[in-house]
C-alpha positions in Angstrom: 0.0 0.0 0.4 1.3 3.5 -0.9 2.4 5.7 2.0 -0.7 8.4 0.8 -3.2 5.7 1.0 -1.8 4.5 4.6 -2.2 7.9 5.9 -6.0 8.0 4.4 -6.4 4.8 5.8 -5.2 6.1 9.1 -7.1 9.3 9.5 -10.5 7.3 8.6 -9.9 4.7 11.2 -9.4 7.6 13.7 -12.8 8.7 13.1 -14.6 4.8 12.8 -16.9 5.6 15.6 -18.9 7.9 13.6 -19.9 5.6 10.8 -22.8 6.2 9.6 -25.7 4.3 7.4 -27.1 5.7 3.8 -28.3 3.5 1.4 -26.4 0.5 2.8 -23.2 2.5 2.3 -21.1 3.6 5.4 -20.2 7.6 5.3 -16.4 7.8 6.4 -15.6 11.4 7.9 -12.3 12.8 7.8 -11.0 16.5 9.2 -8.3 18.2 7.6 -7.7 21.9 5.8 -8.7 23.3 2.6 -5.7 23.6 0.5 -7.2 25.3 -2.5 -10.3 25.1 -4.2 -10.1 23.7 -7.9 -13.7 24.9 -9.4 -16.9 26.0 -7.7 -20.3 27.1 -9.4 -21.5 30.3 -7.9 -25.4 28.8 -9.2 -25.3 25.9 -7.0 -22.7 25.6 -4.5 -20.8 22.4 -6.3 -17.0 22.6 -5.2 -14.0 20.5 -6.1 -11.3 21.6 -3.6 -8.2 20.0 -2.1 -7.9 18.9 1.3 -5.0 18.2 3.7 -5.7 15.5 5.9 -2.1 15.3 8.0 0.5 14.9 5.6 -2.0 13.5 2.4 -3.3 15.8 0.4 -7.2 14.6 -1.1 -9.5 15.9 -3.5 -13.0 16.0 -2.5 -16.1 16.9 -4.4 -19.5 18.2 -3.2 -22.1 20.8 -2.5 -20.2 23.2 0.0 -21.0 27.0 -1.1 -18.6 29.7 0.4 -15.9 26.8 1.3 -12.5 29.2 1.1 -8.7 28.0 1.2 -7.3 28.1 4.9 -10.5 26.5 6.4 -10.5 23.7 8.8 -13.7 21.3 7.9 -14.9 18.0 8.7 -16.0 16.0 5.7 -18.5 12.8 5.4 -19.0 10.9 2.3 -18.3 7.7 0.2 -14.6 7.7 -0.8 -14.2 6.6 -4.7 -11.2 5.6 -6.7 
């Protein structure tokens, strides 16, 4: 397993106690700092951003109107490769 995947797995395991079920799928959560906004739709708030999780950066997507670089956030969702 690559180092980056190990770091993400560790971050997800740290938040394991707050798993939620939605449509039969577990919702993972991680906390990190927004590095930058890649794309933001002003009409509906759909955003693509880079999130720093410990020493790993992950791309996140979703409806996050008003998200800005430098914010510390907690995101929940389904991770796809």
